[in-house]
C-alpha positions as CSV (number, residue, x, y, z in Angstrom):
1,M,-3.4,21.3,1.8
2,G,-5.4,19.8,-1.1
3,N,-6.5,23.6,-2.6
4,E,-2.7,24.6,-2.0
5,T,-1.5,21.6,-3.9
6,L,-3.9,22.3,-6.7
7,N,-3.0,25.7,-7.1
8,M,0.9,25.2,-7.1
9,P,2.9,25.6,-10.4
10,P,4.0,22.4,-12.1
11,A,7.6,22.4,-10.5
12,K,6.0,22.6,-7.2
13,I,3.4,19.7,-7.8
14,L,6.4,17.4,-8.5
15,D,7.6,18.1,-4.7
16,Q,4.0,16.9,-3.7
17,R,4.1,13.4,-5.6
18,C,3.4,11.3,-2.4
19,F,0.2,13.5,-1.8
20,F,-1.1,12.4,-5.0
21,L,-0.3,8.7,-4.4
22,F,-2.1,9.1,-0.9
23,L,-5.0,10.4,-2.9
24,A,-5.2,7.4,-5.2
25,L,-5.0,4.8,-2.4
26,L,-7.6,6.5,-0.5
27,A,-9.9,6.8,-3.4
28,L,-9.5,2.7,-3.7
29,L,-10.3,2.2,-0.1
30,V,-13.4,4.5,-0.4
31,A,-14.6,3.1,-3.6
32,L,-13.9,-0.7,-3.2
33,P,-16.9,-1.5,-1.1
34,F,-19.4,0.4,-3.2
35,L,-18.3,-0.2,-6.7
36,S,-17.2,-3.9,-6.5
37,E,-20.5,-5.4,-7.1
38,T,-21.9,-2.8,-9.4
39,T,-22.0,-2.9,-13.3
40,H,-19.5,-0.5,-14.2
41,G,-17.6,-0.9,-10.9
42,P,-14.8,-3.2,-12.0
43,V,-13.9,-0.8,-14.7
44,I,-13.8,2.0,-12.5
45,L,-11.7,0.1,-10.0
46,F,-9.4,-0.8,-12.7
47,L,-8.7,2.7,-13.7
48,I,-8.4,3.7,-10.1
49,N,-5.5,0.8,-9.7
50,V,-3.8,1.9,-12.8
51,T,-3.8,5.5,-11.2
52,I,-2.3,3.9,-8.0
53,L,0.5,2.3,-10.1
54,L,1.2,5.4,-12.0
55,T,1.4,7.6,-9.1
56,A,3.4,5.0,-7.2
57,V,5.7,5.3,-10.0
58,A,5.8,9.2,-10.1
59,A,6.3,9.1,-6.2
60,T,9.4,7.0,-6.2
61,G,10.9,7.4,-9.5
62,R,13.1,10.3,-8.8
63,S,15.7,9.5,-11.3
64,R,15.6,7.9,-14.9
65,S,16.8,4.6,-14.0
66,M,14.2,4.2,-11.0
67,V,11.4,5.2,-13.2
68,V,12.4,2.6,-15.9
69,I,12.6,-0.2,-13.4
70,A,9.4,0.9,-12.1
71,V,7.7,0.9,-15.5
72,I,9.1,-2.5,-16.4
73,L,7.8,-3.9,-13.0
74,V,4.4,-2.1,-13.4
75,L,3.4,-3.0,-17.1
76,P,2.8,-6.9,-16.2
77,A,0.4,-6.1,-13.6
78,I,-1.5,-3.7,-16.0
79,V,-1.7,-6.1,-18.8
80,F,-2.8,-9.0,-16.6
81,R,-5.3,-6.9,-14.7
82,F,-6.8,-5.8,-18.1
83,L,-6.9,-9.5,-19.4
84,A,-8.8,-10.5,-15.8
85,L,-11.2,-7.9,-16.5
86,E,-12.0,-9.0,-20.0
87,S,-11.8,-12.6,-19.4
88,G,-12.9,-13.2,-15.8
89,Q,-10.4,-16.0,-15.4
90,P,-9.1,-16.2,-11.8
91,G,-5.6,-17.2,-13.1
92,Y,-5.0,-13.7,-14.6
93,L,-6.2,-12.0,-11.3
94,V,-3.8,-14.0,-9.3
95,L,-1.0,-13.2,-11.9
96,T,-2.0,-9.7,-11.4
97,W,-1.6,-10.2,-7.4
98,G,1.7,-11.9,-8.0
99,F,2.9,-9.0,-10.0
100,N,1.5,-6.2,-7.9
101,A,3.3,-7.7,-5.0
102,V,6.6,-7.6,-6.7
103,F,5.9,-4.0,-7.7
104,Y,4.9,-3.1,-4.3
105,V,8.1,-4.4,-2.8
106,F,10.2,-2.2,-5.3
107,I,7.9,0.8,-4.4
108,L,7.9,0.6,-0.6
109,A,11.8,0.2,-0.6
110,R,12.1,3.3,-2.6
111,L,9.2,5.2,-0.7
112,L,10.8,4.4,2.7
113,H,14.1,5.4,1.6
114,Y,12.8,8.8,0.7
115,V,10.5,9.1,3.7
116,L,13.1,8.0,6.4
117,R,16.1,9.9,4.8
118,R,17.8,12.1,7.4
119,D,17.0,15.7,6.2
120,F,14.1,18.0,6.4
121,M,10.8,16.8,7.2
122,T,7.9,18.0,4.8
123,S,4.4,17.5,4.5
124,D,5.0,15.3,1.3
125,K,7.0,12.9,3.5
126,L,4.4,12.4,6.0
127,Y,1.8,11.9,3.2
128,G,4.4,9.3,1.9
129,A,4.6,7.6,5.4
130,V,0.9,7.2,5.3
131,A,0.8,5.9,1.8
132,A,3.7,3.5,2.7
133,Y,1.6,2.0,5.4
134,I,-1.7,1.6,3.1
135,L,0.6,-0.1,0.4
136,V,1.9,-2.4,3.1
137,A,-1.5,-3.5,3.9
138,I,-2.4,-4.0,0.2
139,F,0.8,-5.8,-0.4
140,W,0.1,-8.5,1.9
141,A,-3.6,-8.5,0.8
142,Q,-2.1,-9.7,-2.8
143,L,-0.1,-12.2,-1.0
144,H,-3.1,-13.6,0.9
145,G,-5.1,-13.7,-2.5
146,V,-2.1,-15.8,-4.1
147,T,-2.2,-18.1,-1.2
148,Q,-5.9,-18.8,-1.3
149,Y,-5.7,-19.7,-5.0
150,F,-2.9,-22.3,-4.2
151,Y,-4.4,-23.5,-1.2
152,P,-8.2,-23.5,-1.4
153,G,-10.0,-23.0,1.9
154,A,-7.2,-21.1,3.4
155,Y,-9.6,-18.3,4.8
156,A,-12.8,-18.4,6.4
157,F,-15.5,-16.0,6.6
158,G,-17.9,-16.4,9.6
159,G,-16.4,-20.1,10.2
160,T,-17.0,-21.1,6.8
161,P,-14.2,-21.5,4.4
162,K,-14.5,-18.9,1.3
163,A,-12.5,-17.6,-1.5
164,L,-12.1,-14.0,-0.4
165,D,-12.4,-11.0,-2.8
166,M,-10.1,-8.1,-3.1
167,A,-12.2,-6.1,-0.8
168,E,-12.3,-8.7,1.8
169,L,-8.7,-9.5,1.4
170,I,-7.8,-5.8,2.1
171,Y,-10.0,-5.6,5.0
172,F,-8.6,-8.8,6.5
173,S,-5.1,-7.4,5.5
174,F,-5.4,-4.1,7.6
175,V,-7.0,-6.3,10.6
176,A,-3.9,-8.4,10.7
177,L,-1.6,-5.6,10.2
178,T,-2.9,-3.5,13.0
179,T,-3.4,-6.6,15.1
180,A,-7.1,-5.7,15.6
181,G,-8.3,-9.3,15.5
182,F,-12.0,-8.9,15.0
183,G,-12.4,-12.7,14.1
184,D,-14.9,-12.4,11.4
185,V,-12.3,-13.4,8.8
186,T,-9.7,-15.9,10.0
187,P,-6.8,-18.0,8.4
188,A,-7.8,-21.7,8.4
189,L,-4.7,-23.4,6.9
190,V,-1.1,-23.5,8.4
191,Q,0.0,-21.6,5.2
192,S,-2.3,-18.8,5.6
193,R,-1.8,-18.7,9.6
194,F,1.9,-18.2,9.3
195,L,1.5,-15.7,6.6
196,T,-0.7,-13.9,8.9
197,I,1.9,-13.9,11.7
198,L,4.5,-12.3,9.3
199,E,1.9,-9.8,8.4
200,M,1.4,-8.9,12.3
201,I,5.1,-8.6,12.8
202,A,5.6,-6.5,9.8
203,G,3.0,-4.1,11.1
204,V,4.3,-3.7,14.4
205,M,7.9,-3.2,13.1
206,F,6.7,-0.7,10.6
207,V,5.0,1.6,13.2
208,A,8.0,1.1,15.7
209,I,10.7,1.9,13.1
210,L,8.7,4.7,11.5
211,I,8.1,6.7,14.7
212,A,11.5,6.1,15.8
213,R,12.9,7.4,12.6
214,L,10.5,10.3,12.3
215,T,11.4,11.4,15.8
216,G,15.1,11.1,15.1
217,V,14.8,13.4,12.2
218,Y,14.3,16.5,14.5
219,P,17.4,17.8,16.1
220,V,17.6,17.9,20.0
221,V,17.8,21.6,21.1
222,D,19.9,22.3,24.0
223,K,18.4,24.1,26.9
224,P,19.8,27.6,27.7
225,I,22.8,27.7,30.0
226,A,20.7,29.8,32.6
227,D,18.1,26.7,32.6
228,K,20.9,24.3,33.0
229,Q,22.4,26.3,36.0
230,S,19.0,26.5,37.6
């Protein structure tokens, strides 16, 4: 799939925009645990995050008005992320997470509208569905990050209250979204606990609705008359 996409003409590449969003999200998940503590890691992760935001705009901006709205929503997230990278102040980082969450709501709404639309099923739609699931987890990770900023001690790591970094927030978000429940990172306050409950509900509903909708896309083929008579 990857080589075929790279060899496509520009017009065909535009039909595979969800594939590039999926690749950008996958790059973040692979790079985050290895680069977050390195010297140049934050800069590389910043570039990956910007790539995710831009590919998300490209994947969902299938009209000029949608592109304009997406760009307006994404600009504050990029600006505050850059300020957080330069200054190291947690306030800028929280603003980044907050604006990211707002942007992801818009992107997820547009992406799911495209993926669940009742027409031909394509490989790009399947990549869009996987990308949407990853975006849901990252969206909730942003909300958990904002929550711990306003409610210190909202989460505990190994039983000890801790301000989680983004790698730990995304890990916890995927654990909650999939209801895996490993127990190493736990919500410690009522605010974070109920936010986790909402994420668990969202995870179950996402999978159930997605499977039901995708299976409904394929038409039911009637059996031949001979088979019915037998």
